[in-house]
Every structure is written in C-alpha cells, then in structure tokens.
TORKOL-4160 file (C-alpha; in steps of 0.2 Angstrom, whole numbers, padded with zeros to 4 digits, m for minus):
322
<pt num="1" X="0378" Y="1817" Z="m0165"/>
<pt num="2" X="0367" Y="1816" Z="m0181"/>
<pt num="3" X="0352" Y="1827" Z="m0182"/>
<pt num="4" X="0336" Y="1818" Z="m0178"/>
<pt num="5" X="0322" Y="1818" Z="m0192"/>
<pt num="6" X="0304" Y="1817" Z="m0191"/>
<pt num="7" X="0296" Y="1802" Z="m0200"/>
<pt num="8" X="0279" Y="1797" Z="m0205"/>
<pt num="9" X="0274" Y="1781" Z="m0195"/>
<pt num="10" X="0257" Y="1778" Z="m0203"/>
<pt num="11" X="0243" Y="1785" Z="m0214"/>
<pt num="12" X="0225" Y="1784" Z="m0214"/>
<pt num="13" X="0211" Y="1790" Z="m0225"/>
<pt num="14" X="0192" Y="1792" Z="m0225"/>
<pt num="15" X="0179" Y="1796" Z="m0238"/>
<pt num="16" X="0161" Y="1799" Z="m0235"/>
<pt num="17" X="0149" Y="1785" Z="m0240"/>
<pt num="18" X="0139" Y="1796" Z="m0253"/>
<pt num="19" X="0146" Y="1795" Z="m0270"/>
<pt num="20" X="0142" Y="1808" Z="m0284"/>
<pt num="21" X="0146" Y="1803" Z="m0301"/>
<pt num="22" X="0148" Y="1814" Z="m0316"/>
<pt num="23" X="0132" Y="1807" Z="m0323"/>
<pt num="24" X="0124" Y="1812" Z="m0306"/>
<pt num="25" X="0131" Y="1830" Z="m0308"/>
<pt num="26" X="0124" Y="1831" Z="m0326"/>
<pt num="27" X="0107" Y="1830" Z="m0319"/>
<pt num="28" X="0109" Y="1846" Z="m0309"/>
<pt num="29" X="0121" Y="1857" Z="m0320"/>
<pt num="30" X="0124" Y="1858" Z="m0339"/>
<pt num="31" X="0139" Y="1846" Z="m0340"/>
<pt num="32" X="0143" Y="1828" Z="m0345"/>
<pt num="33" X="0154" Y="1814" Z="m0340"/>
<pt num="34" X="0164" Y="1816" Z="m0356"/>
<pt num="35" X="0166" Y="1835" Z="m0353"/>
<pt num="36" X="0172" Y="1833" Z="m0335"/>
<pt num="37" X="0184" Y="1818" Z="m0338"/>
<pt num="38" X="0192" Y="1827" Z="m0353"/>
<pt num="39" X="0196" Y="1843" Z="m0344"/>
<pt num="40" X="0199" Y="1836" Z="m0326"/>
<pt num="41" X="0201" Y="1817" Z="m0326"/>
<pt num="42" X="0188" Y="1816" Z="m0312"/>
<pt num="43" X="0175" Y="1802" Z="m0313"/>
<pt num="44" X="0167" Y="1804" Z="m0296"/>
<pt num="45" X="0168" Y="1813" Z="m0279"/>
<pt num="46" X="0162" Y="1809" Z="m0261"/>
<pt num="47" X="0149" Y="1821" Z="m0253"/>
<pt num="48" X="0148" Y="1822" Z="m0234"/>
<pt num="49" X="0131" Y="1817" Z="m0227"/>
<pt num="50" X="0119" Y="1830" Z="m0219"/>
<pt num="51" X="0126" Y="1833" Z="m0201"/>
<pt num="52" X="0143" Y="1825" Z="m0205"/>
<pt num="53" X="0156" Y="1839" Z="m0202"/>
<pt num="54" X="0174" Y="1842" Z="m0206"/>
<pt num="55" X="0179" Y="1836" Z="m0189"/>
<pt num="56" X="0169" Y="1820" Z="m0191"/>
<pt num="57" X="0179" Y="1816" Z="m0207"/>
<pt num="58" X="0196" Y="1822" Z="m0199"/>
<pt num="59" X="0193" Y="1811" Z="m0183"/>
<pt num="60" X="0189" Y="1796" Z="m0194"/>
<pt num="61" X="0205" Y="1798" Z="m0204"/>
<pt num="62" X="0214" Y="1801" Z="m0188"/>
<pt num="63" X="0208" Y="1785" Z="m0180"/>
<pt num="64" X="0213" Y="1775" Z="m0195"/>
<pt num="65" X="0231" Y="1782" Z="m0194"/>
<pt num="66" X="0232" Y="1778" Z="m0176"/>
<pt num="67" X="0226" Y="1760" Z="m0179"/>
<pt num="68" X="0239" Y="1758" Z="m0193"/>
<pt num="69" X="0252" Y="1765" Z="m0181"/>
<pt num="70" X="0247" Y="1753" Z="m0168"/>
<pt num="71" X="0246" Y="1767" Z="m0155"/>
<pt num="72" X="0233" Y="1775" Z="m0144"/>
<pt num="73" X="0228" Y="1793" Z="m0144"/>
<pt num="74" X="0236" Y="1795" Z="m0127"/>
<pt num="75" X="0253" Y="1794" Z="m0136"/>
<pt num="76" X="0249" Y="1809" Z="m0147"/>
<pt num="77" X="0252" Y="1826" Z="m0140"/>
<pt num="78" X="0250" Y="1837" Z="m0155"/>
<pt num="79" X="0235" Y="1838" Z="m0167"/>
<pt num="80" X="0236" Y="1849" Z="m0183"/>
<pt num="81" X="0221" Y="1850" Z="m0194"/>
<pt num="82" X="0223" Y="1858" Z="m0211"/>
<pt num="83" X="0207" Y="1864" Z="m0218"/>
<pt num="84" X="0198" Y="1878" Z="m0227"/>
<pt num="85" X="0181" Y="1871" Z="m0221"/>
<pt num="86" X="0181" Y="1872" Z="m0202"/>
<pt num="87" X="0165" Y="1866" Z="m0192"/>
<pt num="88" X="0163" Y="1884" Z="m0186"/>
<pt num="89" X="0173" Y="1900" Z="m0186"/>
<pt num="90" X="0180" Y="1895" Z="m0169"/>
<pt num="91" X="0185" Y="1885" Z="m0160"/>
<pt num="92" X="0198" Y="1877" Z="m0171"/>
<pt num="93" X="0192" Y="1861" Z="m0179"/>
<pt num="94" X="0208" Y="1852" Z="m0172"/>
<pt num="95" X="0201" Y="1856" Z="m0154"/>
<pt num="96" X="0185" Y="1847" Z="m0159"/>
<pt num="97" X="0194" Y="1833" Z="m0166"/>
<pt num="98" X="0204" Y="1832" Z="m0150"/>
<pt num="99" X="0188" Y="1830" Z="m0140"/>
<pt num="100" X="0181" Y="1817" Z="m0152"/>
<pt num="101" X="0197" Y="1807" Z="m0151"/>
<pt num="102" X="0197" Y="1808" Z="m0132"/>
<pt num="103" X="0213" Y="1818" Z="m0130"/>
<pt num="104" X="0214" Y="1829" Z="m0115"/>
<pt num="105" X="0232" Y="1834" Z="m0115"/>
<pt num="106" X="0245" Y="1842" Z="m0127"/>
<pt num="107" X="0239" Y="1855" Z="m0140"/>
<pt num="108" X="0228" Y="1856" Z="m0156"/>
<pt num="109" X="0226" Y="1870" Z="m0169"/>
<pt num="110" X="0221" Y="1872" Z="m0187"/>
<pt num="111" X="0231" Y="1878" Z="m0202"/>
<pt num="112" X="0223" Y="1887" Z="m0217"/>
<pt num="113" X="0233" Y="1887" Z="m0233"/>
<pt num="114" X="0219" Y="1880" Z="m0244"/>
<pt num="115" X="0225" Y="1865" Z="m0255"/>
<pt num="116" X="0243" Y="1867" Z="m0248"/>
<pt num="117" X="0237" Y="1865" Z="m0230"/>
<pt num="118" X="0243" Y="1848" Z="m0228"/>
<pt num="119" X="0261" Y="1852" Z="m0234"/>
<pt num="120" X="0261" Y="1867" Z="m0223"/>
<pt num="121" X="0256" Y="1856" Z="m0208"/>
<pt num="122" X="0269" Y="1843" Z="m0212"/>
<pt num="123" X="0282" Y="1857" Z="m0212"/>
<pt num="124" X="0275" Y="1864" Z="m0195"/>
<pt num="125" X="0274" Y="1847" Z="m0187"/>
<pt num="126" X="0292" Y="1844" Z="m0192"/>
<pt num="127" X="0298" Y="1860" Z="m0185"/>
<pt num="128" X="0289" Y="1858" Z="m0169"/>
<pt num="129" X="0294" Y="1840" Z="m0165"/>
<pt num="130" X="0312" Y="1845" Z="m0169"/>
<pt num="131" X="0311" Y="1859" Z="m0157"/>
<pt num="132" X="0304" Y="1849" Z="m0143"/>
<pt num="133" X="0287" Y="1857" Z="m0143"/>
<pt num="134" X="0279" Y="1840" Z="m0145"/>
<pt num="135" X="0284" Y="1822" Z="m0146"/>
<pt num="136" X="0272" Y="1814" Z="m0158"/>
<pt num="137" X="0259" Y="1822" Z="m0170"/>
<pt num="138" X="0243" Y="1818" Z="m0179"/>
<pt num="139" X="0243" Y="1828" Z="m0195"/>
<pt num="140" X="0226" Y="1829" Z="m0204"/>
<pt num="141" X="0220" Y="1836" Z="m0220"/>
<pt num="142" X="0201" Y="1837" Z="m0220"/>
<pt num="143" X="0188" Y="1846" Z="m0230"/>
<pt num="144" X="0169" Y="1847" Z="m0234"/>
<pt num="145" X="0172" Y="1857" Z="m0249"/>
<pt num="146" X="0155" Y="1853" Z="m0256"/>
<pt num="147" X="0148" Y="1865" Z="m0243"/>
<pt num="148" X="0157" Y="1880" Z="m0252"/>
<pt num="149" X="0151" Y="1875" Z="m0270"/>
<pt num="150" X="0139" Y="1885" Z="m0281"/>
<pt num="151" X="0130" Y="1870" Z="m0289"/>
<pt num="152" X="0125" Y="1881" Z="m0304"/>
<pt num="153" X="0143" Y="1885" Z="m0308"/>
<pt num="154" X="0149" Y="1870" Z="m0318"/>
<pt num="155" X="0167" Y="1878" Z="m0319"/>
<pt num="156" X="0169" Y="1874" Z="m0300"/>
<pt num="157" X="0156" Y="1862" Z="m0294"/>
<pt num="158" X="0163" Y="1848" Z="m0305"/>
<pt num="159" X="0180" Y="1849" Z="m0297"/>
<pt num="160" X="0178" Y="1847" Z="m0278"/>
<pt num="161" X="0174" Y="1833" Z="m0266"/>
<pt num="162" X="0174" Y="1829" Z="m0247"/>
<pt num="163" X="0187" Y="1818" Z="m0238"/>
<pt num="164" X="0201" Y="1817" Z="m0225"/>
<pt num="165" X="0218" Y="1810" Z="m0224"/>
<pt num="166" X="0229" Y="1809" Z="m0209"/>
<pt num="167" X="0247" Y="1804" Z="m0204"/>
<pt num="168" X="0256" Y="1800" Z="m0188"/>
<pt num="169" X="0272" Y="1810" Z="m0187"/>
<pt num="170" X="0286" Y="1806" Z="m0174"/>
<pt num="171" X="0304" Y="1810" Z="m0170"/>
<pt num="172" X="0316" Y="1796" Z="m0176"/>
<pt num="173" X="0333" Y="1791" Z="m0168"/>
<pt num="174" X="0349" Y="1801" Z="m0172"/>
<pt num="175" X="0356" Y="1795" Z="m0189"/>
<pt num="176" X="0340" Y="1786" Z="m0195"/>
<pt num="177" X="0339" Y="1788" Z="m0214"/>
<pt num="178" X="0320" Y="1789" Z="m0215"/>
<pt num="179" X="0311" Y="1805" Z="m0212"/>
<pt num="180" X="0306" Y="1822" Z="m0218"/>
<pt num="181" X="0322" Y="1828" Z="m0227"/>
<pt num="182" X="0317" Y="1845" Z="m0233"/>
<pt num="183" X="0301" Y="1856" Z="m0235"/>
<pt num="184" X="0299" Y="1872" Z="m0245"/>
<pt num="185" X="0284" Y="1883" Z="m0243"/>
<pt num="186" X="0279" Y="1898" Z="m0253"/>
<pt num="187" X="0264" Y="1911" Z="m0255"/>
<pt num="188" X="0260" Y="1926" Z="m0265"/>
<pt num="189" X="0245" Y="1936" Z="m0260"/>
<pt num="190" X="0244" Y="1946" Z="m0276"/>
<pt num="191" X="0235" Y="1931" Z="m0284"/>
<pt num="192" X="0222" Y="1929" Z="m0271"/>
<pt num="193" X="0208" Y="1934" Z="m0282"/>
<pt num="194" X="0211" Y="1920" Z="m0295"/>
<pt num="195" X="0205" Y="1907" Z="m0283"/>
<pt num="196" X="0195" Y="1912" Z="m0268"/>
<pt num="197" X="0178" Y="1912" Z="m0259"/>
<pt num="198" X="0166" Y="1927" Z="m0262"/>
<pt num="199" X="0162" Y="1928" Z="m0243"/>
<pt num="200" X="0168" Y="1927" Z="m0225"/>
<pt num="201" X="0164" Y="1932" Z="m0207"/>
<pt num="202" X="0172" Y="1949" Z="m0208"/>
<pt num="203" X="0167" Y="1954" Z="m0226"/>
<pt num="204" X="0150" Y="1946" Z="m0229"/>
<pt num="205" X="0145" Y="1938" Z="m0213"/>
<pt num="206" X="0144" Y="1922" Z="m0223"/>
<pt num="207" X="0155" Y="1908" Z="m0230"/>
<pt num="208" X="0153" Y="1912" Z="m0248"/>
<pt num="209" X="0156" Y="1901" Z="m0263"/>
<pt num="210" X="0172" Y="1895" Z="m0272"/>
<pt num="211" X="0176" Y="1906" Z="m0287"/>
<pt num="212" X="0190" Y="1903" Z="m0299"/>
<pt num="213" X="0199" Y="1909" Z="m0314"/>
<pt num="214" X="0203" Y="1892" Z="m0321"/>
<pt num="215" X="0215" Y="1897" Z="m0334"/>
<pt num="216" X="0225" Y="1908" Z="m0323"/>
<pt num="217" X="0227" Y="1895" Z="m0310"/>
<pt num="218" X="0233" Y="1882" Z="m0322"/>
<pt num="219" X="0245" Y="1895" Z="m0330"/>
<pt num="220" X="0254" Y="1897" Z="m0313"/>
<pt num="221" X="0252" Y="1880" Z="m0305"/>
<pt num="222" X="0265" Y="1870" Z="m0315"/>
<pt num="223" X="0278" Y="1883" Z="m0313"/>
<pt num="224" X="0275" Y="1885" Z="m0295"/>
<pt num="225" X="0275" Y="1867" Z="m0292"/>
<pt num="226" X="0291" Y="1864" Z="m0301"/>
<pt num="227" X="0299" Y="1878" Z="m0291"/>
<pt num="228" X="0297" Y="1870" Z="m0274"/>
<pt num="229" X="0301" Y="1853" Z="m0280"/>
<pt num="230" X="0318" Y="1858" Z="m0287"/>
<pt num="231" X="0321" Y="1868" Z="m0271"/>
<pt num="232" X="0319" Y="1853" Z="m0259"/>
<pt num="233" X="0329" Y="1842" Z="m0271"/>
<pt num="234" X="0343" Y="1855" Z="m0271"/>
<pt num="235" X="0343" Y="1856" Z="m0252"/>
<pt num="236" X="0345" Y="1838" Z="m0250"/>
<pt num="237" X="0357" Y="1834" Z="m0265"/>
<pt num="238" X="0344" Y="1823" Z="m0274"/>
<pt num="239" X="0338" Y="1823" Z="m0292"/>
<pt num="240" X="0322" Y="1819" Z="m0300"/>
<pt num="241" X="0329" Y="1803" Z="m0305"/>
<pt num="242" X="0331" Y="1798" Z="m0287"/>
<pt num="243" X="0312" Y="1799" Z="m0283"/>
<pt num="244" X="0302" Y="1783" Z="m0281"/>
<pt num="245" X="0286" Y="1792" Z="m0280"/>
<pt num="246" X="0278" Y="1809" Z="m0284"/>
<pt num="247" X="0262" Y="1812" Z="m0274"/>
<pt num="248" X="0255" Y="1828" Z="m0280"/>
<pt num="249" X="0239" Y="1838" Z="m0274"/>
<pt num="250" X="0225" Y="1830" Z="m0283"/>
<pt num="251" X="0217" Y="1845" Z="m0291"/>
<pt num="252" X="0216" Y="1841" Z="m0309"/>
<pt num="253" X="0223" Y="1828" Z="m0320"/>
<pt num="254" X="0230" Y="1841" Z="m0333"/>
<pt num="255" X="0239" Y="1850" Z="m0319"/>
<pt num="256" X="0246" Y="1833" Z="m0313"/>
<pt num="257" X="0252" Y="1828" Z="m0330"/>
<pt num="258" X="0259" Y="1845" Z="m0334"/>
<pt num="259" X="0270" Y="1845" Z="m0318"/>
<pt num="260" X="0275" Y="1827" Z="m0321"/>
<pt num="261" X="0280" Y="1831" Z="m0339"/>
<pt num="262" X="0290" Y="1847" Z="m0334"/>
<pt num="263" X="0299" Y="1838" Z="m0321"/>
<pt num="264" X="0303" Y="1824" Z="m0333"/>
<pt num="265" X="0295" Y="1811" Z="m0322"/>
<pt num="266" X="0288" Y="1794" Z="m0330"/>
<pt num="267" X="0270" Y="1793" Z="m0327"/>
<pt num="268" X="0272" Y="1776" Z="m0318"/>
<pt num="269" X="0280" Y="1786" Z="m0303"/>
<pt num="270" X="0266" Y="1798" Z="m0301"/>
<pt num="271" X="0252" Y="1794" Z="m0289"/>
<pt num="272" X="0235" Y="1799" Z="m0296"/>
<pt num="273" X="0219" Y="1797" Z="m0286"/>
<pt num="274" X="0209" Y="1813" Z="m0292"/>
<pt num="275" X="0198" Y="1802" Z="m0303"/>
<pt num="276" X="0191" Y="1793" Z="m0287"/>
<pt num="277" X="0188" Y="1808" Z="m0276"/>
<pt num="278" X="0190" Y="1824" Z="m0286"/>
<pt num="279" X="0199" Y="1839" Z="m0278"/>
<pt num="280" X="0198" Y="1837" Z="m0259"/>
<pt num="281" X="0209" Y="1852" Z="m0255"/>
<pt num="282" X="0220" Y="1849" Z="m0240"/>
<pt num="283" X="0214" Y="1831" Z="m0239"/>
<pt num="284" X="0220" Y="1826" Z="m0256"/>
<pt num="285" X="0239" Y="1823" Z="m0253"/>
<pt num="286" X="0236" Y="1812" Z="m0238"/>
<pt num="287" X="0222" Y="1803" Z="m0246"/>
<pt num="288" X="0234" Y="1799" Z="m0261"/>
<pt num="289" X="0247" Y="1794" Z="m0249"/>
<pt num="290" X="0235" Y="1782" Z="m0240"/>
<pt num="291" X="0230" Y="1774" Z="m0256"/>
<pt num="292" X="0248" Y="1771" Z="m0262"/>
<pt num="293" X="0253" Y="1764" Z="m0245"/>
<pt num="294" X="0238" Y="1753" Z="m0244"/>
<pt num="295" X="0240" Y="1745" Z="m0261"/>
<pt num="296" X="0259" Y="1743" Z="m0258"/>
<pt num="297" X="0266" Y="1755" Z="m0270"/>
<pt num="298" X="0275" Y="1766" Z="m0257"/>
<pt num="299" X="0286" Y="1755" Z="m0246"/>
<pt num="300" X="0299" Y="1758" Z="m0232"/>
<pt num="301" X="0314" Y="1766" Z="m0239"/>
<pt num="302" X="0306" Y="1774" Z="m0254"/>
<pt num="303" X="0310" Y="1792" Z="m0258"/>
<pt num="304" X="0293" Y="1802" Z="m0259"/>
<pt num="305" X="0290" Y="1819" Z="m0265"/>
<pt num="306" X="0273" Y="1828" Z="m0260"/>
<pt num="307" X="0268" Y="1844" Z="m0266"/>
<pt num="308" X="0252" Y="1856" Z="m0267"/>
<pt num="309" X="0247" Y="1873" Z="m0274"/>
<pt num="310" X="0231" Y="1882" Z="m0269"/>
<pt num="311" X="0222" Y="1898" Z="m0266"/>
<pt num="312" X="0232" Y="1913" Z="m0259"/>
<pt num="313" X="0242" Y="1908" Z="m0270"/>
<pt num="314" X="0251" Y="1896" Z="m0258"/>
<pt num="315" X="0262" Y="1881" Z="m0263"/>
<pt num="316" X="0274" Y="1869" Z="m0256"/>
<pt num="317" X="0283" Y="1853" Z="m0257"/>
<pt num="318" X="0291" Y="1841" Z="m0245"/>
<pt num="319" X="0304" Y="1827" Z="m0248"/>
<pt num="320" X="0302" Y="1812" Z="m0237"/>
<pt num="321" X="0312" Y="1795" Z="m0235"/>
<pt num="322" X="0298" Y="1783" Z="m0231"/>
C-alpha cells in the first residue's frame, strides 16, 4: 500500500485594517518611501489595532481557511500556531485560538521558530497526522510584530508588519499524488545575536525590541535558503525546473531576488507579496500562499516550494504538490 500524504486543503489570510505606508513612517522616523523601497521592496504594512491581539488575527485567518475548506471547526482536532508574538507568556496562543473558534476537543500548541515558524509547523503537522496523532489540522502563522518594534530604529521598524495566514492540512488517500512531499528543517544557534529581541521574561522581565545585524542576516540568508531547497528537491527526485511556484518568506525583496537568482528561478515563478504587508514573520508564507491561491496562480496539481529563514538562525523548506 502506498504511503499516505498530508495535503493542504485550503488557505486563508487576514490583515488588520490599519495600513501604514512608507510616507506615514517618514513622519515618525528619519526615512523615506524611496529609501525603504530601494532597500526592501516594501510599500506598506498593516498594524494591529489597540486591543487586537495575535490570537484575534490567527482566529480570523483560521475562520477563512475553514470557510474555504467548507468544513466546521468540529472537523479539526489539531491547531498549531507559529508565532513569536504570543498574546501572553502562557497559555499558548493556540489554546486561546482554540477557545475563540469554539473547539473543545483535540489539542493545540504553539511553535516558536520566528520567521521559519510556519514551515516548522507544516513539518510538525505532517508528521503528527501521518503518525495518527490527529486527523485534520489547522496550521496558522500569526504575528503582531509591530509590538516588538523600536520606532526610533529605522533599520528595523520599516521592515515589519502584522498579519496572519492559515491552512487546513489533512491526510490524503493512499497513492494520492498531491500532498507534502518532503520537508527540511535546520537551525544554528551560534547566530542568535544577529537577529533577536533584547528582552524576555527570564532575562529582562520584558518582551524587548527587535535588533538585527542586517548585513549579516542577508549574507547568511541566501545560502541557507538554497541549502534546504536543494535538500527537499534531492529527497523527492525533483529539480528546480519542475517547480511551478516558489513561495519564499516575505522578508525583503533583495533576499527574495537573491535566492531566486541563485536557484536559477525565473521571476515569474516567484510569489512576492512583501510590498503589500512587509515582513510578517511566521505569517508571511501563508499570506503569500493565500494571495497566490486567491488570484488563481497556484492551482491543483502545481508543484510549490515554500521556504523561510529567521532568527535563531532557523530555516526550512517544504515541497508540496498542491
């Protein structure tokens, strides 16, 4: 009997109503629309409203994914939320999302791998479903990254925004072609101080602000991304030419372009949404997936590569037959 695969049944995204353009940012920090766009490709970002928490964004994206799947929350028995900006230190934001969606069974937990969180969560859900620990999962990437920003630091505050994206993942039938074909996950803690927050409950009793050595992050990012991309291609016997879509973490247009060029991917196969919502950390890949599915680019049967790299450093990629 052929091994069953987990497949993505639906996607959903949510962005807060408030939009902050580059011109808006230039009123509070020494920057300009031209400076930001040249260095990052970002035109605007969304900012969560006062009292709008990460769990609210996650639940909204989850509801959209459930609606697009045509199922009820009763048919989900696993919720994984990838986030660096939980509502509180505990309980897990996933448990709060579980409550907000009205689910009183199954299990829910968070994954913290910063910008790589969604890819880590896909790998985790894939493994858990294949091992019989759940039958259908709601996997969410959600962030209120604006709450971690030092709005006087133009090297970081221009880069991030808030949002959430979600997918419904379920186990397919034996022999079915579509599904998660392979996932590769990596981390290397020696680089932790190149992208981090300068606070935390145990160290400063506060959440801190994002600090980053931008040049160091860029230097490592392209190589790390291509490493895991080639790993999952090798594991499945596919090549770059086989890919229909490359959906990278939406951190910075320069990193996206650099990775695409190193992989030899034509730009028309690369999904880019960073201009619309900036770096939404763990939410960026599912938001990009949601956009590309909604506008008809990603279709049933397409071969899709997702990847991300973030603080830790953590990085990962997953190859999916849609």
